[in-house]
C-alpha positions in Angstrom: -1.2 -20.1 3.6 1.8 -17.6 4.1 3.8 -19.6 0.6 0.5 -19.3 -1.6 0.3 -16.4 -3.5 -1.8 -13.2 -3.0 -4.0 -11.7 -5.7 -3.1 -8.2 -4.4 0.5 -9.0 -2.5 1.8 -6.6 0.7 5.3 -5.0 -0.7 6.9 -6.5 2.8 5.5 -10.2 1.5 7.3 -9.1 -2.1 11.2 -8.3 -0.2 10.8 -11.5 2.1 10.2 -13.7 -0.7 13.4 -12.0 -1.7 12.1 -9.9 -4.5 14.2 -6.8 -5.1 13.3 -3.7 -5.2 13.3 -2.0 -9.2 13.7 1.5 -10.1 11.0 3.7 -11.3 11.0 3.6 -15.2 10.0 6.8 -16.6 7.1 7.5 -18.7 5.6 10.2 -20.9 2.9 10.4 -18.8 5.1 11.3 -15.4 5.5 14.9 -16.4 1.9 15.8 -16.9 -0.6 16.1 -15.0 -1.7 12.2 -14.8 -4.1 12.8 -11.8 -7.2 13.5 -11.8 -9.4 15.1 -8.3 -11.3 13.2 -6.7 -12.5 15.1 -4.3 -14.1 18.7 -4.6 -12.1 21.0 -2.1 -14.5 23.0 0.6 -13.2 26.4 0.6 -12.2 28.0 3.7 -13.1 30.4 5.4 -10.5 31.3 7.4 -8.4 31.4 4.2 -5.5 34.7 4.2 -6.2 37.7 2.2 -3.9 37.7 -1.0 -0.3 38.9 0.5 0.8 42.9 0.2 1.9 41.7 -4.0 5.1 44.4 -2.8 6.2 41.1 -1.0 7.6 38.0 -3.4 5.0 34.7 -2.2 6.3 31.8 -2.1 5.6 29.5 -4.8 2.9 26.8 -3.0 3.7 23.8 -1.6 2.8 20.6 -3.5 3.6 17.3 -2.5 3.7 14.3 -4.5 3.5 11.0 -2.0 5.3 7.7 -3.2 4.0 4.2 -2.4 5.7 0.8 -4.2 2.0 -0.3 -6.2 3.3 -0.5 -9.8 -0.1 0.5 -11.1 0.6 4.2 -10.5 4.4 4.3 -9.1 5.4 5.6 -12.3 3.2 8.1 -12.6 4.5 10.5 -10.6 6.3 14.5 -11.4 9.4 13.3 -11.2 10.7 15.6 -13.6 8.8 18.6 -12.1 10.7 21.2 -9.7 7.0 22.8 -8.1 6.1 18.9 -6.9 7.9 17.6 -4.2 8.6 14.1 -3.7 7.8 12.7 -0.4 8.8 8.6 -0.3 8.4 5.9 2.1 8.8 2.1 1.9 12.4 -0.1 1.5 10.8 -1.2 -1.4 11.4 2.5 -2.8 15.0 2.6 -1.1 18.5 1.8 -3.2 18.1 4.1 -5.8 14.1 3.3 -7.3 13.4 7.3 -7.2 14.7 9.4 -9.3 14.7 12.2 -7.1 13.5 12.4 -3.4 13.0 15.6 -1.3 11.5 13.6 2.8 11.5 10.3 3.2 8.9 8.6 6.1 10.4 5.4 7.5 7.8 5.3 10.9 8.3 1.3 11.7 10.8 0.3 14.7 10.8 -3.2 13.9 13.3 -3.1 10.6 16.3 -4.9 12.6 14.0 -7.6 14.4 14.6 -10.8 13.0 12.0 -11.3 10.2 12.9 -8.2 8.9 16.7 -8.1 9.3 17.1 -9.6 5.5 15.8 -6.4 4.1 15.8 -4.3 7.2 19.8 -4.0 7.7 20.8 -3.3 4.2 17.3 -0.6 4.2 18.6 1.2 7.2 22.1 1.4 6.7 21.0 3.0 3.2 19.0 5.0 5.3 21.7 6.2 6.6 23.5 7.1 3.7 20.9 9.7 2.3 20.9 13.9 2.5 17.6 14.4 2.4 15.4 14.7 5.3 13.7 11.6 6.6 11.2 11.4 9.5 11.3 8.4 12.0 10.0 7.6 15.2 13.5 8.7 16.6 17.1 8.6 16.1 17.9 5.3 17.4 18.6 3.7 13.6 19.5 6.6 11.9 21.3 9.2 13.8 20.4 12.1 11.5 16.8 11.4 11.4 14.1 14.1 12.4 11.8 12.6 15.1 8.1 12.7 13.5 6.1 15.3 15.5 3.8 12.6 17.0 2.1 14.4 19.2 1.7 17.7 17.7 -0.2 15.0 15.0 -2.6 13.5 17.3 -3.2 16.7 19.3 -4.7 17.8 16.1 -6.3 15.0 13.8 -6.6 12.9 16.9 -5.8 9.2 17.3 -8.2 7.0 15.4 -6.8 7.1 11.9 -3.1 6.7 12.1 -3.0 3.6 10.6 -0.1 3.4 7.9 2.8 5.9 6.8 0.9 8.1 4.2 -1.4 8.7 7.3 1.3 10.4 8.9 2.5 11.9 5.3 -1.0 13.0 4.4 -1.3 14.9 8.4 2.2 16.7 7.5 1.3 18.2 4.4 -1.6 19.5 6.1 0.3 21.1 8.8 3.0 22.0 6.4 0.7 24.7 4.8 0.3 21.5 1.3 -2.2 23.6 -1.5 -1.8 20.5 -3.6 -1.5 16.4 -2.8 -0.8 13.6 -5.1 -0.7 10.1 -4.6 1.0 7.5 -6.9 2.1 3.9 -6.4 -0.8 3.5 -3.4 -3.2 0.8 -4.1 -4.0 -0.5 0.1 -6.2 -2.9 -1.3 -5.0 -5.9 0.2 -6.9 -8.2 1.9 -4.8 -8.7 5.0 -3.0 -5.8 6.5 -3.6 -2.8 3.6 -7.7 -2.8 3.8 -7.1 -1.8 7.4 -5.1 1.0 6.5 -7.5 2.4 3.6 -9.7 4.7 5.8 -7.5 6.4 7.5 -5.1 7.4 3.8 -9.1 8.3 3.1 -10.1 9.8 6.1 -6.9 12.2 6.0 -7.9 12.6 1.7 -10.8 14.2 2.9 -9.4 16.3 5.5 -7.2 17.6 3.2 -9.5 18.5 0.8 -12.0 20.2 3.6 -9.0 22.5 4.3 -9.2 23.3 0.4 -6.2 21.3 -0.5 -6.5 20.0 -4.0 -5.9 15.6 -3.1 -5.2 14.3 -6.3 -5.2 10.4 -7.0 -4.6 8.8 -10.7 -7.1 6.8 -12.2 -4.7 3.6 -11.9 -4.9 3.8 -8.7 -7.9 1.5 -6.2 -7.6 4.7 -3.5 -10.0 6.8 -4.7 -12.5 4.5 -4.4 -15.0 5.0 -1.7 -16.6 1.4 0.3 -20.1 1.3 -0.7 -22.6 2.7 2.0 -23.6 0.6 4.3 -27.1 -0.7 4.1 -28.0 1.2 1.0 -25.2 -1.1 -1.0 -27.1 -4.2 -1.1 -30.5 -2.2 -2.1 -28.4 -1.4 -5.7 -28.8 -3.5 -8.8 -24.6 -4.1 -8.4 -25.0 -4.9 -4.2 -27.4 -7.6 -5.2 -25.4 -8.8 -8.0 -22.3 -9.3 -6.1 -23.9 -11.1 -3.3 -25.7 -13.3 -6.0 -22.2 -14.3 -8.1 -20.3 -15.1 -4.7 -23.4 -17.2 -3.3 -22.6 -18.8 -7.1 -19.4 -19.3 -7.1 -19.2 -20.8 -3.2 -21.4 -23.1 -4.2 -19.7 -24.5 -7.1 -16.3 -24.7 -4.6 -18.5 -26.3 -2.3 -19.4 -28.9 -4.9 -16.0 -29.1 -6.2 -14.2 -29.8 -2.8 -16.8 -32.4 -2.4 -16.1 -34.2 -5.3 -12.1 -33.5 -4.6 -12.6 -35.0 -1.1 -14.3 -37.9 -2.5 -11.3 -38.3 -4.8 -9.3 -38.2 -2.6 -10.5 -40.9 -1.1 -10.8 -43.0 -3.6 -7.6 -42.1 -4.2 -6.3 -43.3 -1.1 -8.1 -46.5 -0.8 -7.0 -47.6 -4.5 -3.5 -46.9 -3.2 -3.6 -49.2 -0.1 -4.7 -51.8 -2.4 -1.8 -51.1 -4.8 0.4 -51.5 -2.0 -0.7 -54.5 -0.7 -0.4 -55.5 -4.6 3.3 -54.8 -3.8 3.0 -56.8 -0.7 2.0 -59.8 -2.0 3.8 -59.7 -5.5 7.5 -58.8 -3.7 7.1 -61.5 -0.5 4.9 -64.8 -2.1 5.2 -64.6 -5.6 7.4 -67.1 -5.1 5.2 -69.4 -4.0 4.2 -71.1 -7.4 8.0 -71.9 -7.7 
């Protein structure tokens, strides 16, 4: 099954199949405020009072997090210096992004045999970069910054750190971001990413609860919440999806039955054809 094309392949699948990271194509929309807020931030009762007017306030921390999904990666505000660009993944490496302010590489398996083909060059590339790189430790990249994992876990618990973007969102919250935007992230693949989806959405919600504005572009799947368990089955769409699924399953099973019958017939006739070849090659001289 690993060799069969997937409707929603993972970035790792593409790298293992030899696909090389593609650079971002700057789009006109990338300089505009493309994302649309998907969660209404709840005001934080502990919000500090405005700073003393005599003190120059720091500009708000706005973080754009970049994944590799082509549906929305190119829309990130690379040309807007008011946004920090946080990236991850070997699929964004080797000069694919026009600007990076922080990088996150949480995996420790980049030099395992199954990852060596792309992990080796990726680690060497990371060693040459000047921007801060957050990793588990400094084993691969001497100037890497160890991720403050104990601090993050003590603040948010252990249950939702299911992806790099969960760590990145937690870090943005801890660093006092006023706004976050997530580009190039769908987490829609049914094998790996679907398990990560709830974790990313959890930290999006946690950010919103703390008064942080959370943005996701329309092109991304990330902002779509799952159906409410039990309730979604009672909706017209829930019922339609169930009926349509059963219809397609029935049609597929019927076609499989017809295919299996044909395969049996083909195998039978191929045996008969092989028998004819035997008679022709061995016994055709009998009449002479």
